[in-house]
C-alpha positions in Angstrom: -96.8 191.4 -126.2 -94.4 189.8 -123.7 -96.8 186.9 -122.9 -96.7 185.8 -126.6 -93.0 185.1 -126.3 -93.4 183.1 -123.1 -95.7 180.1 -122.6 -98.0 182.3 -120.5 -101.6 183.3 -121.2 -102.8 186.5 -119.5 -106.2 185.9 -118.1 -106.8 189.2 -116.4 -104.9 192.3 -115.3 -105.5 195.6 -113.5 -103.0 198.5 -113.3 -103.4 200.3 -110.0 -101.9 203.5 -108.8 -98.9 201.8 -107.1 -99.0 198.2 -108.2 -100.7 195.8 -110.6 -102.6 192.5 -110.5 -101.9 189.8 -113.1 -103.6 186.5 -113.5 -101.7 184.2 -115.8 -102.1 180.7 -117.0 -99.0 178.5 -117.7 -100.1 176.6 -120.8 -98.7 173.2 -121.5 -99.9 173.5 -125.1 -97.8 176.7 -125.5 -94.8 174.9 -124.0 -94.6 172.8 -127.2 -93.8 176.0 -129.1 -90.8 176.5 -126.9 -89.2 173.5 -128.5 -88.2 175.8 -131.4 -85.9 177.8 -129.1 -82.5 177.0 -127.8 -82.2 174.8 -124.6 -81.0 177.7 -122.5 -84.0 179.7 -123.3 -86.4 176.7 -123.0 -86.3 176.8 -119.2 -86.6 180.6 -119.0 -89.6 180.7 -121.3 -91.6 178.4 -119.1 -90.5 180.1 -115.9 -92.9 182.5 -114.2 -90.0 184.2 -112.4 -88.3 185.0 -115.7 -91.6 186.3 -117.1 -92.1 188.6 -114.2 -88.5 189.9 -114.4 -89.0 190.7 -118.1 -92.3 192.4 -117.4 -91.2 194.4 -114.3 -87.7 195.5 -115.3 -88.6 197.7 -118.2 -91.4 199.3 -116.2 -89.0 200.1 -113.3 -86.3 201.4 -115.6 -88.8 203.7 -117.4 -90.3 205.0 -114.1 -86.8 205.7 -112.7 -85.9 207.6 -115.9 -89.1 209.7 -115.7 -88.5 210.4 -112.0 -84.8 210.9 -112.6 -83.8 208.5 -109.8 -82.2 205.1 -109.3 -82.8 202.2 -107.1 -85.7 199.8 -106.4 -89.0 200.7 -108.0 -91.1 197.7 -106.8 -91.7 197.3 -103.1 -91.0 193.6 -103.1 -90.7 190.5 -105.3 -93.9 189.4 -106.9 -96.3 187.1 -105.1 -97.9 184.1 -106.8 -100.4 181.5 -105.9 -101.4 178.5 -107.9 -105.0 178.5 -109.0 -105.8 174.8 -109.4 -109.5 174.9 -110.1 -111.7 176.8 -112.5 -113.5 178.3 -109.5 -110.2 179.6 -108.0 -109.3 181.1 -111.4 -112.6 182.8 -111.8 -112.5 184.1 -108.2 -109.1 185.5 -108.7 -110.1 187.2 -112.0 -113.1 188.7 -110.3 -110.9 190.1 -107.5 -108.5 191.6 -110.1 -111.4 193.1 -112.0 -113.1 194.7 -109.0 -109.9 196.0 -107.4 -110.0 199.4 -109.2 -113.6 199.9 -108.0 -112.6 199.1 -104.4 -109.7 201.6 -104.7 -112.1 204.3 -105.9 -110.2 204.5 -109.2 -113.4 203.7 -111.2 -117.1 203.5 -110.6 -117.5 200.1 -112.4 -115.0 197.5 -113.6 -115.8 198.3 -117.2 -114.8 202.0 -116.6 -111.4 201.2 -115.0 -108.5 202.2 -117.1 -105.7 199.8 -117.9 -107.6 196.7 -117.1 -108.4 193.5 -119.0 -112.1 193.8 -118.2 -112.2 197.2 -120.0 -110.3 195.7 -123.0 -112.7 192.8 -123.1 -115.8 194.9 -122.8 -114.5 197.1 -125.8 -114.7 194.1 -128.0 -117.8 193.7 -130.3 
């Protein structure tokens, strides 16, 4: 998983029909692992922009191959917002979890495909 290479923890995600939502936590504890890497990679592995590039680029390339086209796949650059409190984090995770229901892609969050809530609910 891409997040395991970066100092990023994925808290929640939901894949929608034309975009996705991702809640990540930049972990200072994980940054200590980065010390094992070369200096040039150290900055990148703690960089949210580099993480998003590494996540989005292969998806865009695969989609363009499947559609036999070239050019931009994503409408715009990613948007990010710091979640400084536990309440903000939980609120954002709830928003991501309920998004497929609001978009009529699933009846309940647990039934929504390609989401962290479904993965979590599948655990014993």
